[in-house]
C-alpha positions in Angstrom: 91.0 123.1 106.9 92.4 121.8 110.2 93.4 118.3 110.9 90.6 118.0 113.5 88.0 119.0 110.9 89.3 116.5 108.4 89.4 113.8 111.0 85.8 114.6 112.1 84.5 114.5 108.5 86.3 111.2 107.9 84.8 109.7 111.1 81.3 110.9 110.2 81.6 109.4 106.7 82.7 106.0 108.2 79.8 106.0 110.6 77.4 106.9 107.8 78.8 104.1 105.6 78.3 101.5 108.3 74.9 102.9 109.3 76.1 103.9 112.8 74.8 107.4 112.8 71.3 108.7 112.6 70.2 112.1 111.5 67.3 113.9 113.1 65.0 116.1 111.0 62.1 118.2 112.4 59.3 118.4 109.9 55.7 119.7 109.7 52.8 118.2 107.8 50.7 120.9 106.2 47.8 120.9 103.6 44.1 121.3 103.6 41.8 119.2 105.7 41.1 115.7 104.3 44.3 115.7 102.1 45.8 112.8 104.0 48.2 114.4 106.5 47.0 112.5 109.6 46.7 109.3 107.7 50.3 109.5 106.5 51.4 110.6 109.9 49.8 107.5 111.5 50.9 105.2 108.6 54.6 106.3 109.2 54.3 105.9 112.9 52.2 102.8 113.3 52.4 101.2 109.8 48.6 100.8 109.8 45.7 102.4 108.0 42.8 103.6 110.1 40.1 106.2 109.5 40.7 109.4 111.4 38.6 112.3 112.6 39.7 115.8 111.6 42.8 117.0 113.5 41.6 119.4 116.2 44.9 119.9 118.0 48.5 119.7 116.8 50.0 116.2 117.2 53.7 115.4 117.6 55.5 112.1 117.1 58.5 110.6 115.5 59.2 107.9 113.0 62.3 106.5 111.3 63.0 106.1 107.6 66.4 104.7 106.7 69.1 106.6 108.6 66.8 109.5 109.4 64.6 110.0 112.5 61.8 112.5 111.7 60.4 114.5 114.5 57.0 115.4 113.0 54.1 117.7 113.8 50.7 117.3 112.2 49.1 120.7 112.8 45.8 120.2 111.0 44.4 121.6 107.8 41.0 123.1 108.6 40.7 126.8 108.3 41.2 127.6 112.0 44.2 125.3 112.2 45.9 127.0 109.2 46.1 130.2 111.3 48.5 128.2 113.6 50.9 127.0 110.9 53.3 130.0 111.3 53.7 129.2 115.0 55.6 126.1 114.0 57.8 127.4 111.2 60.6 128.6 113.4 61.5 125.1 114.6 61.4 123.0 111.4 64.0 121.6 109.0 61.6 120.7 106.3 57.9 120.9 105.3 55.6 118.3 103.8 52.7 119.8 102.0 50.0 117.3 101.0 47.5 118.0 98.2 44.4 115.8 97.6 45.0 115.2 93.9 41.4 113.9 93.5 39.7 117.0 94.9 40.2 119.5 92.1 37.4 121.7 93.5 39.7 122.6 96.3 42.8 123.2 94.2 42.3 127.0 94.3 42.2 126.9 98.2 45.2 124.6 98.3 47.2 126.8 95.9 46.6 129.9 98.0 48.1 128.1 101.0 51.0 126.7 99.0 51.7 130.1 97.5 51.9 131.5 101.0 54.4 128.8 102.0 56.6 129.5 99.0 56.7 133.2 99.9 57.1 132.7 103.7 60.4 134.3 104.8 60.6 132.1 107.9 60.8 128.9 105.9 62.7 130.1 102.8 65.6 127.8 103.6 63.5 124.8 104.4 63.2 122.1 101.8 59.5 121.7 100.7 58.2 118.3 99.8 54.8 118.4 98.0 52.9 115.1 98.0 50.1 114.7 95.4 48.0 112.2 97.4 45.1 109.8 96.4 46.4 108.8 93.0 44.6 105.5 93.5 41.4 107.4 92.7 40.6 107.5 89.0 39.8 111.2 88.9 43.1 112.2 90.5 45.1 114.9 88.7 48.4 114.0 87.1 51.7 115.3 88.3 52.0 117.6 85.2 48.5 119.0 85.9 49.3 119.8 89.5 52.6 121.4 88.5 50.9 123.5 86.0 47.8 124.5 88.1 50.0 125.3 91.2 52.6 127.0 89.1 55.4 124.7 90.4 57.6 124.6 87.3 59.6 127.7 88.3 60.0 126.3 91.9 60.8 122.6 91.6 64.5 121.7 91.8 64.4 118.2 90.4 63.9 114.8 92.0 67.6 114.1 91.4 68.4 117.7 92.5 70.1 118.7 89.2 69.1 122.4 89.6 69.5 122.4 93.4 73.0 120.9 93.3 74.2 123.7 90.9 72.7 126.6 93.0 73.2 126.4 96.8 71.0 129.5 97.2 68.0 127.8 95.7 65.3 126.3 98.0 64.8 122.6 97.4 61.2 122.0 96.3 59.8 118.9 94.6 56.5 117.1 94.1 56.0 113.3 94.4 52.7 111.7 93.6 51.5 109.1 96.1 48.8 106.9 97.4 48.9 106.6 101.2 46.1 104.0 101.0 48.2 101.9 98.6 51.5 102.7 100.5 53.1 104.1 97.3 55.2 107.2 96.5 55.6 108.9 99.8 58.7 106.9 100.9 60.6 108.2 97.9 59.5 111.7 98.7 60.6 111.5 102.3 63.9 110.1 101.3 64.3 113.1 98.9 63.5 115.4 101.9 66.0 113.6 104.2 68.7 114.1 101.6 68.3 117.9 102.0 69.3 117.8 105.7 
């Protein structure tokens, strides 16, 4: 290791310690329509809850959380928009997949899309944050139910990254339950995602 490299790492650590450096992470919001992608997208950007019409065209924007600036794309989740998802895979550092935990009738459809993401070679190195949204609704599935139904146990790497830290070849995947309406849970998930950068 050269002296220059050691000096650069030391300077970066000092800047991070004092909060003088920002990281930038390109992410994409995916999931079925009505899962809460656009609502979360706008909540993070504008910090306000408003009712949205279905996303017809991809929307790009940025927001900051802690030391990370997220450059985000909300592609949409209706059937036609899902055909465009792959067009955005090449330029992302991470993926946020949102599941409507209260809409169990669409779990099969959501599982098909999530399974495709987990098998996608273009994103096999991208960390994948899964948000189980709408836990404020009494009929919402639990985290354990979603992990079981979506067969996530073999894929998840731990919220504290125990498995991920021990295996650098493993893709970081984790689920966090949230309520965008109540502003709960998604911040912890996004911090987890930012730690993977």
